[in-house]
Every structure is written in C-alpha cells, then in structure tokens.
N, C-alpha and C positions, 0 to 999 in steps of 0.2 A: 640306231646309229652308234650308240656308245659301245656296243659289243664289237664294233669293227676296229677298235684301236689296236694296233700291232706295234711291237718293238721296232723303232725306226733307226735310232742312232745312240751312240755312247759318247758323251763329251766329258770334259773335266779330268779325264785320265787318258794319257797317250801311250804309256808303256809301264809294265809292271816287272816282268822277268821273262826269260826265254830268248830265243835268237831272232834277230831281224832278218828280213829277206827283201830283196828288190824283185819286182816283176820282170819279165823277160825284156820288155821294152825299156826298162830302166827308169820309168817315169813315176812309179808308185812304190811306196814302202809298205810292207806287210808287218804289222806290229802286234804282238800278243798283249792283251790288256785284261788281266784277271783270267776269267774263263771264257773270254771272247777274243775275237781277232778283228782288228781295225785296219782298213786299207787307206793310206794317205796318198791321194792323187796330187803329186807335186806340180804337174803341168797345168791342171785345171783348178788347183787350189781348193780341193774338196776332201773331206774325210767321210768314210762310210764304214759302218760296223756290220759285219756279216750277221744275218739273222739266225745264228746258231750259238750253242753254248756247250762247253764240256762240263763234266761232273766236278773237276777240280781245276785249279789254276793251270793255264797252258804252260808246258815246259819247253816244248820245241815244235817247230813247224818246218816241214819239208815241202819244197815246191818242185813240181815236175818241170822238165826242160822246156816244154811248150807253154807252160804257165796256165794250163787248163785245170790241173788237179793240185790239191794240197793235202798233205797228211798232217793233222793236228793232234799232238799227243799231250795229255795232261800229266800231272804229278802222280796220279794213281796208275798210269800205264794204259788208260783208256785212249783209243785212237778213233778219230773221225776221218773218213775219206770224203773230201769236200770238192765239189765242182765250183770253181771260181767263175765259170761262165753263167750258170743258172743259180749260183749262190745257195746251194742246197746240199744236204748230207746224202752221200750215196751209199755209205757202208759204215758200220760200227765194228770195232775190233778191240780185243784186249790182249796186250802183250805179256800179261802175267808177270809184271815186274816194272820197276821204275826205268824209263827210257831216258838216256841223256841226250842223244842226238839222232837225227834221221836225215838221210841224204839219198836223192835219186841219182842213178847213173846218167851220164850225159846223153846216152842214146834212149833213155826213158824206159828201158825194158826191165830194169831191176831197181830195188832200193835196199839200203842197208840201215839197220838200227843198232845202236850200241846199248846193251842192256846188261847191267851187272859187269862181270868180267868177260863177257862174250860179245861177239858181233854176229848178227843174223841177217842173211840176205834173202829177200822175198822177190817173187815175180811181181812186177808192177802191174796194177790193173790196166787192162787194155781198153780199147774203144768199143769193144763188143760187150754185151751183157754177160755177166758171169755169176755163178752161184756163190762162189767164194772169191772175193776180190783180192785177198791176201793169201798167197800160197808160199809156204816156207820152202826155200831152195837149199840153202846151206847154212850150217852153224859153225862158226869159227871160234876155236879155243886158243889160248896162248897167254894173254896177260893174266897176272895174278890178282890185280886190283881192278877197280872200276874203269871201264873204257870211257873216254871223254869226247873224242872228236873223230870225224871221218873226212876223207877227201878221195876223189876218183881221178884216174887218168883220163885224158881227153877221149881215148878210144874205148873206154869202159871195160878195159881188160883187167885192171887191177884197182885195188883201193887200199888206203893206208888208215890205220886206226891208232890213236894215241891213248895212253893209259895213265892212271895215277901211280902205277908202280915204276914210273920214269922210263918206260920202254915204249918204242914205236914199232908197230907190226905192219908189214906189207903182205897182203893176201891176194891171191889170184881169184878173179871172179869166175874163171873157168879152171878146169883141172890142168894147169900148165905143167909140162914135163920138167921144165927148168925153173919154175917158180910156183911153189905151193904156198909157202910162207917164208918170211924173213924177219928176224928180230933185230932191232937197232937199239943201242944203249946211248951212252955219252951224256946223259943228263943227271942232275942231282935233285930234281924236283918233279912234280907231276907235269905231264904234257898237257899244254893248253890248246895247241893247234898244230896241225901238220898239213903240208901242201905239196902236191906234185908240180913240177915244172911243166910248161906247155909242151905237148907231144914228146914226153920223155918220162923215164922212170926215176930221174933225179928228183930228190925231194928235200924239203926244209922241215925241221921240227923245232917247236918253241916250247920252253918249259916255264913254269910259274915263277922261277927265280930270275927271269929275264935273260935267258941264254938261247941263242939261235945256233943250230947245227945245220951245216950244208952237207948233204949226202949225194955222192955220185954213184951211178949204177954202170956196170960194165956192159950192159945189154940194152939195145933199143927195144921199144915196144913191139916192133915187127919181128924181133928175134925170139919171142916167146913161142914155144912149140907145144901144141896140144898133145896131152898124154893119150896114147891109144887105149881105148876101153878094154877091159878084161872081165871075164866072168859073166854075170847076168847082164851087165851093160852091153857087152859085145853081142850077146844073143839078141838083146832088145834092139840094138842098132841094125842087125841083119833083118829082123822082123819088120822094122820101119822101112827099110830099103825095099822090101818086097811089097809093102803097102798093106800088110795084114793087120797091123795094129797102129793106132795113132794116139799120141799124147799120153803114153803110159807112164812116162817118167815125171809127169807134172807134179804129182804129189809125193814123190820119193824125196826124202830129205837126206842130204849128205853131211856128215860131220867131219870137219878138218881140225886136227889137234896139232898145234904148233909147239915147238920146243925152243926154249931160249938159247940152249947150247946143243945143237944137233951134232951127231957123230961126224967124223971126218969123211967117212965113205958116203954119207948123205949129202955132203957139200959138193962133191965132184960133179962137174958138168952143170952146176946150178948157177943162177944169177948171184953176183957178188956186189956188195955195197962197200964204199970206203968214204971216210969223213974227209971232206976237202977243207973245211974251215969251221971255226967256232967263234961266234961273236957274242959280246956282252952288252946289254942295254943299260945296265946300272953302272954308274961310275964308282970308283973306289970309295968306300965308306957310306955310299948311298944305297939303301935297299928299298925297292919298290916292286910289289907283286905285279906280274903281268897277268891280266885277267881275260883279255879277249884279243883276237887277231883275225885279219882277213887278208887275202892275197889275190891280186888281179893278174892273171897269167899272161895276158897279151902285153901289158905295159910293165910287167915285173915289179909291180908296186905292192909293198907290204905295209899294212896299217896295223899298229899295235896299240891297245888300250891298257891303262894301268890302274891300280887301286887308288891312286892319288888324284885321278881325273885327268891325267896327262895322256896325250896320244902322240905317237911318232909316225912319220912317213919315211920309209926307206926304199931305196932302189936295190934290188937283188940281181945277181948274186954278190955284187961288190959291197953291199951294206953301206951305201952312201945315204946320209941323212938329208932328206929333202925339206922336211918341215917338222916342227914340234910346237905343240900348243896345249894349254890347259883349258878345258872346257867346263870343268866342274870341280867341286871339292869332294865329290863322291866317286866311288868305284865305277868304271865303265864296264857294264855287264855284257854288252854285245856290240859287234862291229860288222858292217856289211858294205860291200862296194857294188855299184850298179854295173851293168854290162859294158858300158862305154868307159868305165874307169874314172869318170869325172866327179861323181858324187859319192860321198862316204856317209853312211848312217851310223849314229852312235846311240846306244840306249843306256841310261843310268837308272838302275832300279831303286837306288836309295832315295832319289828325289823325284822319280817318275818322269825323267826328262827324255825327250826324243829330239835329236839334232841331225840335220842333214847338211853336210859341209861340202862346198865346191872348192877343192884344194888348189886348183890352178889360179882362180881369182881371189882365193882366201876370203870367201864370203859365205854367209848362211843361206841355204835354200829354204830350210825349215828350222824353226826353233820353238818348240812347244814344251810346256811343263804343266802338269796338273797341280792340284793342291797337295801340299806335303802331308797334311793331316786330313781328316774327313771334312767334307763340305757340310755346312749347317744351314745355309739359307740360299734361296734363289728368287729371282723376279724376272718376268718378261717385260720387254719394252712395250709401249702402247701399240706399236705396229706389228709386234711379234717377230721382228727381224733379229733382235738381240736378246741374250739371256745374261744376267749378271749373277755371279755366285760369290759367296763369302765362306771362308774356311777357318778352321781352328788355328791355321798357321798365320793368321792376320792378313792374308792377301785377299784382294778383291779382283776378280777376273771377269772380263766381258767377252762373251762368245758370240760368234755369228752363227745363227741357226741354219743358214743355207750352206756355208762352207764347213761348219763344224770346228773351226779354228778359233783359238783365243787371240784377239788382236790387241788387247791392252791389259796390263796388270798393274794394280795400284798397291804399293807396299807401305803406305804411310802409317797404318795401324801397327801398334807394338804388341797387341794381344789379340786373342781370338775374335773374329767378327761374329756378331749374333743376329744381325738383321740387315737386309738390303732391300731397296725399293727404287723404282724409277719415278721421276716426276711426270706430269701429264704431257710435257713436250717430248719426252723421250731422250733428251740430251743431257740430263743431269741424273747422276746416281747418288743416292743418300744411303749411308751405312752407319750402323751402330756397333760398338765394340766394348769388350771388357776392359779396355785401357782407359775408359772414362771419357771418350770423345765420340761425337757424331760428326761425320765428315761428308761434305758434298763434293762430288767429282764432276768435272766438265768433260763431256765426250767429244767436244770440238777441239779443245787444246790439250786434252789428256792431262789435266792437272787438278790438284786439290785446292779449290778456290774458297771454301768455307770450312771452318772447324768450329763446331759448337761444343761448349763445355758447361759444366754445372758449377755453381759457387763452391760447393764442397766436392771433393773427389768421390765419384760413385761409379758403379759398374752398370752399363746399359744392357738390357736384355732384349729389347725390341725397338723398332723405329717405324714411323708412319709419316706420310706426306699427304696434305689435303689435295683436293681435285685441282685447285688453282696453282699448286706448287709453291705457294707463298708461306705456308705454315709447316714447320717441321716439329714433330713431337717424338719423344723417346721415353721409355719406361725404365725405371731404376730397379735393380735387383736387391740392393741392400737397404736403401732409404725408403722404399715403397712409394716413391713420388713419380709424377709425370712432369717432364720439363718441356716447355713450348718455346720455340725460337722463331724469329723472322728470317726467311731465306735471304731477303734483300739486304738487311743490315747485319745479320748474324747476332743480334741482341737477344737476350733471354727475355721473353714476354711475360711468362707466368710459370709458376710451379704449382701443380695441382696435387693437393693432398686429400686423403680420405681413405685410401686403401690401407689395409692392415697386414698385407703380405706382399711378397715380390710380384712385380708386374710381369705377366707371362705373355701378353699379346696386346697390340694396339691396331685399330683399323678405323680409317675415316669413312664416313658415309659418302659414296660416290656422287650423290645428288645433293644432299643437304650438308650444312655445316655442323655435323655431329661427329664427335670422336667417341668410339667405344673402347674401353680398357678392361681387360680380363686379368684377374689376380688369383693368387693362391688363397685369398681370404674368402673364397666361395661366392664371390660377387662379380658382376659385370656392371660397370658404371658408364652411363651415357652423358657426355659433357657437351654443353651447347656453346659453340664458339662465339656466337653473336650476343649471348647473354652473360658476358664476363666469365665464361668458362664455368658456370655453375652446373652442379650435377642435375641433369634433367630427370634421369630415372636411375634407380639401382635395381638390377635384376638379381634376385636371390637364387643361388644354385644349390644343389644337393651335395656337391663335391668341389674340390679345387678346380678352377678354370685353367686350361692349358693353352687354348688357342681360340681366337675369335675372328670372324670374317663377315662382311656384309655381302648380300646378293648384289649383282651388277646394277640392278635398278634401285637399290637402297631400301627396298620395302621389307626385307627380312634379314635377320641376324642369326648366325649359327655359332654355337659355342661347344667346344670339346672339353669334357671334364675328366677328372682322374678316375671316376668309376666306369670308364669306357663308354660313356653315353655322348651322343651328339644331340643337343637340344636346339630347337628353332623358336625364335621369338619375333613378335611384331614390335619393332622399336618405337612406333608411334604410341601404342597403347600399353606397352610393357607387359604383354600377354604372351604366355608360351603357346605356340601353335602346334608343336609336335616334338617327338623325340625318337631317336634310334638307339637301340641297344647293340653295341658293337663288340662286346667281349668275345663272343664266339666266332666272329668274323676275323678277328686279328690273327688267330691261330699261331701263337708264339711257339718257338721251339725251345728245346732244353739245351742249355750250355753244357759243355763237357765237364765243368767243375761244379755244376749245380747239385745241391743236396736234395732238392725237391723236384717233383715231376713238372713237365711243361703245363699240365692242367692246373696245378696249384700256383705256379709262378705267373700264369696268365691273369690271376686275380689282381695283381699289382700293375698290369700293363694297360695302357690306354692310348687313344689317338692323340698325337701331339702336334699335328698340322692339318689344316683344312683349307679347301679352296672350292668355290662355286665354279661350275662350267660357264662358258660365255653366255649361254642362253638362260642360265639360272635354274634350269630344270633338274640338274644333277649336282652332287657334291662329292669331291674327292677327299679321302681321309687316309692318313698314314701314321705309323708309329714305330715302336720297337718290335718289328716283325718283318718277315720277308714278303708280306702282302700289302698291296694298296687296294683299298675298297672304293667302289663307286656306287653311290646310293641314289635312288630316285627320291627327290625331296617330297613331292606331294604324296606319293604312295608309301614313302618311308620303308622301302624294301631294298635289299642288296641286288644290284643289277649285274655286277661282275666283280670278281676278285682277281687282280693281276698279280702273278708271282714274279717279283722283280729279279730273282736270282735263284739258280739251282746249284750254286757253287758250294760244294762241301768243304772247301778250304776256309770258309767263314764259319764262325761259331753260331750256335743257336739255329742251325738250319734244319735239324731233324727233331721230330717230336719225342723220340725215344733214344736213349743212349745205346751205342753199339756194345752188345754184351761181350763181344770178342775182346774188347779193350778193358774189361773188368777182370781183375785177378784177386787172389786171396789177400794180396798186400795192398790193394787199392786200385785206383784208376790209372791206366797207363798214360793218360793225358797229363798227369802231374809230372811225368818224366820228360825232360827236354831231349827227345831221342835224336833230333837232328843236330846235336852239338858238334859232331865231327864233320858236318857237311862243309862245302867250300864257302858258303855264305853264312855259316853259323859260327859257333865258338870253336876255335882251334885250341884244344887243350894242350898247353905247352909243358915241356919239362921245366923243373925249377931253374930259374935264371935265364930262360930263353925269352927274349922279347918278341913274342909273336902271338897273336890272338887277342881278342877283346873279351875278357871274362865277364863283362857286364852285358854283353849282347845276348839276347834270348829270343827264341822263336815264340810268337804268340798268334792267336787266331782272332782277328777283329770280329766283333759281333755284327750280325746283319741288322740294319735299321734304316728307316726312312726319316730323314730330318726335315724335309720340306717338300711340298707338292704345289704346283701351280699350273693352271690352265692357260693356254695361249689365248690372247684376245681374239684371234681369228677363229677359235673353236676347233681348229683342225688337229691340234695336238696338245699334249700335256707333258710336263717334265717333273722328275722327282730327283732330289739329291739323296743318294744312298751311300752305303759303305762301298759299293761297286764303282760309284762315279755318278755322273749326271746322265740319267736315262731319259730318253725322249720316246714317247709313244705317239704314233701319228695315224691319221686316217688315210693319208696319201699313199701308204705302202700296200694297201689291200689289193689283192688280185682276186676279186670276187665278182660273180654275176649278181648284180643287185638291181633288178628292174623296178620300174615305177609305173603303177597303174597299167600293167601289161595285159594284153589279151592275145588270142591266137592269130588275129589278123595282122599283128605288128611283127614284121620280119625284116632283116637287112635287105632282102631282095625288094620288098615293097618300098623301103626308104629310097633305094637307088632308082626305082621306077618313078617315084614322085619327083626326084631331082631331074630325071630326063624330061619329064613333062613340065618342068620349071614350076612345080607346085611346092615352093620353098617352105612355106609355113607348115604344111602338112608333113614334109620330110623332116623338118627340125623337131616337130612334136613327137613323131614316131621314134626318132633317134634318141630323144630324151627319155622316152618311155622305156626303151631298151637299156638305157644308161650305159652304153658302150662308148667310151671316150673317143675312140678312133672314128666311129660312125658319126658322132656329134660334130667332130672336127670336120669331117668330109662334108656334112650337110651345111655347116656354117660357112665354110670357105667356098662353097659352090654358089653362094648368093652374090650377085654383082654389087659393086659399091653403091651404085645409084638406087638400088632396091632395098638397101639395109633399113632405111627409115620406114618403108611400107611394111616390110616383114616384121620389124620390131613392134609396130603399132598393132599388128594383128595377133601377137602372142598373148595367150591368157596370162593373168597375173601370177598364177601358181608356177607357170613355166619360166617366167622372167627370172625368178630366184635361181632356178636350175641353170639357166644360161649364164647368169652373172657368176655363179659358183664355178662353172666350167671355164669362163674367161679368166677368172682369177688364177686358176691352176695352169692355164695355157700360157699366161704371160711369163711364167718361169722357164718355159722350154721352147716356145715358138719364136720364129724369126719375124712373123707377121705382126709386129708391134702396132704399126699404124692402123692396120685393118681391124685388129681387135679393140684398139682404142676408139675407133669409129663406132663399133658395135656397142661398147660400154657407154659412150656419150649418148647415142640415140635411145638406148634402153632407159637410162637414168632421166633423160629429158622428157621422154614420153610417159614413163610410168612413175616418175618421182613422187607425185602427190599420193598415189595409192600405196607406194612402198613406205612412205613416211608414217602412215597409219599403223604399220606393222614393224615399227623401228626396233622394238625389243627383240623380236625373233630374227630379224634380218641383220642385226648389228654384226654378228660374227662373219657373215658373208661379205658385208661392205668393208669390214676391217681387213679381211683376207685380200680383197680386191685392192684396197689402198696400199697394203704391204707390197703387193706385186708391182703396182705402178710406181710406187716410191723407189723401189730398187732400180728400175730402169732410169728414173729421173736422176738418182744419185750417180749412176754410171755415166750417163750422158753429160752431167754437170762437170764431172772430173775430166772427161775428155775435152770438153769445151774450154775449161780453165787451162789445161795443158796446151791447147792450140793457141790460146790468146797469149800465153807466156812466150 
C-alpha cells in the first residue's frame, strides 16, 4: 500500500516567478510555482498542481487558444508540451537558450518564442500524432538586445516583439509583400509590453520608465498582400498544385533579418506607422519602474503594475485613469486579464503573492500568499481536513486540504515559528516561537486567546499538547528546561529540569499521561504527568537526539539521532527494540560552494523529523536532503524513497559538481552572473540612484523540515524548500485487485446484478477493486434491502466498503443513500470492527472526515436560512 503514494498537491506557495495565465473560460488562473504549475479554480474554490516538474524554475507558460495545450519553459530553456486535459507531458524540447516569453497565435497554428535578441516562430503541435511536435518555421532578427514580450493580431497575420534595446518590432507571420518587418522607436528604456488593437495593426508600446506610445498604422490587416514565391518555392508550389509532393516545406526554416533604418527604396509601397500620442505614468519628480502590463482588447482596458506594488487601470486610446490601487509593497511581476475582462490576476514574486481582483466591484476574488521564508513545521488536524504550518517569517497559516487554499493567517509571533500542533478537538492550534512565547489560536473566532510565557525570556524550540488538550508543554533552546502550562488558566504549572542540552523535540503519549523529551545531551527523558512530573525513565542514546515521536497506540517510541540512526524503544520497560541506519538512504547532494564531496558531507547529515503512519506499521523520516524515506518498522527495511524535487535551481540537488562550471580561477558559482538581469542588481553609474547593490542571487538549499501522516492514512505531507508537498493514495490510476481469480469479471458482476444477487455482485466488484464497478453494484441495491445485504457481507469486505463510502462522500450526490449504507454497516458489524480498532482507525477517521465536511456545509446553509 505504501508504494502507491503519489504526488497530489503543492500548498504553502502560490506564485514564485513567471507569467500568469487565465484559462479560456476565464474561471481559472495558471500560476508557475517553482518548477511546478498550479491551477487555481476560482469558481469551485480549488487548487490543483499538475503532476509534472521541469528541471529548473518555470520562467514562462504559453497557453493554446482552445486551452487544451500548454508550453512550459524553464530557466534553462527546457520546454514541456503539456496536455491540460489529461494532465500529462506530451513532448520534451530544448530551445538551446534562455526563453523570455512564449505566445500562441489566436488561430492556434503557430507559436512564437523570444530568445536572446531573436524571435522564433514554430508550427504549433496539432491534434494528430507527430514525430516532432515543435517544427521551426521562421527566425526573425532585428533587435540588438534581448527580446522581452510578444503580442499577436487577432487574425494571426502579424506579431509584435519588444526589446531591451528600447525598440519595438512588427513582423509578418507570412511573407507579406508590404510588411516583412517594421521597427518603432520613441522610448528611452527597455520595452516591458506591447499590444495590438482589436482587428487592427495599430499598437501600443510600454517601456520600463513608465511611458506609453500609441502607434497608428496606415494599412488595415486585410490590406496585407502575400508576396509571390520565387525560385525553389515557386517550383515547390507548382509541384504541390499537381499533387506530386506533400508537406515538403514543413521543415524548411526561413530567416528574416530586419533593419532598424532601411533604405528609402525599401520603404516605398510598404506599411507605415506614425506615433499618435505619448503618455507618462509617472508624475513629475516621481520615478516608479513599470514592471508588468496586460491589455484587454474588447474593452480597451490597460492594466499596468509597478515596482512599488501599485497598479493602474486605464482606458485606451484616451488614457483615462479608471482605478489606481496599491496591493503590495513589493514589485508586481506579472499581470493577466481573463477573457471577459472582469478579473485581473497579479503575481508578486518578492512575497510569493497571488491576487485576483474584480475591478468593477473593487473586491478580491482570490488573495493568497505563501510563507515569505521557509516553512519549518506542520501538523494535521485530527479529522485530516486542515493543515497548519509555521514559518521562519513568524506567520502561522491554516490550509484546507480539500480546496488547497489558506483560509486564515495569524501574525502575532514576532520571530520564527518553531513548532505547531492541533489539540484533540481540532479547533485550537498551539504554536511555539523563538520570540519567547507559546500561543494558542481559536479556529472558531480566529483569534489568539492564550499566550504562554516563561518567567525568564527564553527561546522555545518545540511544543506539544496532551491528548486531553488541557496541558501545554514547550522545550527551551537556551535554558535546557521544559515549561508546562494549563490551557484553561494559562498559568505556568511546572518547569522540568534535568536535560543538559537544548530540547530538540517533545511528544505526549497518545494513550497515557507520559511526556517524552529529546535533547542534544544524548538522552530522551520520560516524564510522568500524574507523578508530579518526575522522570520515569531516561533513555541513553549514542548521539544527540534530534526528533522523538510516539506510535499512535503509544506502545513504541522512535528517536532520530545525529549519527543518522532511528532507534525504537519500548517506553514501558525502557528497552531498545530496534534501530535503522539511515545514512546511506539520505543521499545528500553537494552544494556549489562545498569544499568536500557529497559522500563526506553526508557524514554530518541526519534525519531531523519523524512521523509514524496512521496504522503504526511504517515511519516517515526526512532531513537535509531531497529524499523522504519510508521504513517498515517491524522489518526495519527501507520500503520506498520519495524524491521530493528535481529542481536544479535549488542547491545541493546533484551529487557531483558540474565540471563545466570549474575554471582555473575557481568555481563560477562564486560569481553573481545574473547581476545585470531585470530582477538582479542593476549596476549603476556613479551618482545614479538606481539599483540595489545589496541584492544578490542565491540558491536555497533543498531540505525537508517536517513530515506528518494524515490521521486518515490516505496521505502524508512534508514542508520543504519547495513548499508544502502532499502525497496521496487517492491520485493513483492503478489496477489493484483484491483476491482475484479468473472467474471474476465485470460481465459476471453485471449478470449477478441482473439476477438481483447483490451480495455476490458487491463481493466480485470489490475483488476487482474498480471504483466505478463498486459504485454500480452498491447503487443497484434497493433501499429496503441494504440491511440484509450489509449483514451478509464478510468482515474483511466491510472494511473495503467503508473505505469506498468514505471516498465517495467527497464526490457523490447520493449523500443520504451512502449514509444509510454507513449506518447499517456500523450497526451490524460494530462489535467485530471494535476488536480490530487499531488497524481500522485510519478508515474510520477518513469516513468521519468526509461526513463532517457535509455536516459543516449543511450547518452553514441552515444558519444562513435562519438568519
């Protein structure tokens, strides 16, 4: 079962860098998050991360006009052709250089990429199978510096490209006689965006210094004349007309070289542009870099985003200001408008913010922000519906696992959060922080209702709450003490001394009143709550303890130590029952600036976070590595190693250094090569107030700071450098039969249903383990026969039916029918199931989570109706 966990969703981070896109219906936003892409469904309030990843951080995403295909390009120039329908990669391609933007033509037949100082047009992949999905059609030269942006005319006849050399170039997609290329100037800074007017060759260009130029063309799109072919193209055309050869020019590449100042004789009979107007966004004495822009052609709405976090809405071509608002104190990196022109999406890479604004009602449709710094702790609620995370930025965020959205953020902590946990009720979150406080937050009223402090200021490194939710304990990093408070009164009950090093982990026994504390002094102490907090046992370890956790039944204790071992203990008798050597399983990588190899640096690495599975048979372990390991506890063997990221934009991803980066003068990684980029350090001339010389590019190191299993046992989560990753069993598309033989087929199941032999049909459907077939068999049973069929099901199959019902509650409309099934099964088989409570607990909790969600939704509706 544990082998079937697959990547399910990415939470905790909503936007990193790159361009935002709306889907064709305008109801979803496609956002690049690191080396993955997340789709936020605004209508159904859900987020979903595509199950694919690029080699580096995503730089740009191009969406086809029909919304079926997407081209995802990363910082290294690697491209993925992705089907958004079946959510899979169709083709891999390398553009052999850094791509700045990619755009499909409105008819969907071509797409253009801007790379270096050129623009390349490719034949777009069609609906039929092709050996090579990307066929280069034309290469356009003209700009002297990097090309930055693209826009197409509505009829796909021409496209415009902006450049950092302050010029704008109009190119013909076909070989037009009167328009091959046209260069436009008029700006004093790099072009940020350029847009065509609707059904026209008139265009707008915007530069980084906040200047808008309006350009008028003397020719309509219908006035473009196709240049008659000459030479080999003419011969080829004749051959095609005769039907002798087909598709011969598909792979032939055409190069078009533009000139900024063509000769006078070349201009005769050609398209001409003239500047109608020039507008300025910045007022006198005020300088604000324009960083992003979007234009809605039908409503003539221009949206511009600035480095100060301000955005403007203007109506063109009159340049009338409709709205102006500051949404952040960081630069707006990307702007997008949906097809109806009602919703505007903004991405701020500095804070990792994603906002969707409805400009007519002046309200937020979506407002999400991840942790500014890395997440360090997470915890599941008892029903598995919510996840709480704490970060180095001092924020505590609560996420809904069904929607993937953060619905509340607590900002009371003034320093990094070190530990988070839920109480048994699931409505209180308790957090510890380096600011010397432990805080309790109420999820009903969304407020901080208790603040626990120590007599002397101290930094708390971990926190734990007992099973009743009445006792809160936190470990100190500097005074080596454990503080115990009462949740009801907020009073300090006791201070536990005895450890001789910083406290690294705390955990209450889920069944008994025992607190386990792990410390850097190479011991784990067990404290008895009912015996005046006396030390019941002291477990001596061979190395510093980094993490401690109890098995869900409280009969076993696991400890992770600095020598990369996981040791298992019997807490009753203080006897070690087993150990796992995990050094070779961590597989740490070598950082770019490391002087020693990954093999030698691995000697100092260890697991820093542990968690038992819901059934207690497996244990998850993570640390400073790109791998999360899952071990079988009884057999003490590695079952599977999950690679949480393949993103080479992070440090310590590769085992060996890239020799191409090594020179006789040292490692190229020591040089800040991206200093001249638009988001890097702009090296100014003396006396010029532009550019932040303290800004530097750095590669964050890949690490796993916390792992937790869901109480339902269906998924587990890990806080990593990439964000909050969720791995789930529910995403598998596998044929996983149960006690199958050759006589069990879908046809036999349907024959049994026709004979009204419902029990036999359900048993065969469960043995095939096809959810559609199980659904068909269950829903064919009449309501008055559910009790009879339930009583005739064998005990082993009751668990399978309950598991199916739990998953069906989330998607099915037949809530009452499935509740009836659940009631009869639990009433008739309750006593037998109780004897196997330990193994059945994850299934029952999964069922409770699904029913609880419906109860909450109906309760809200009922309250609204009463009001």
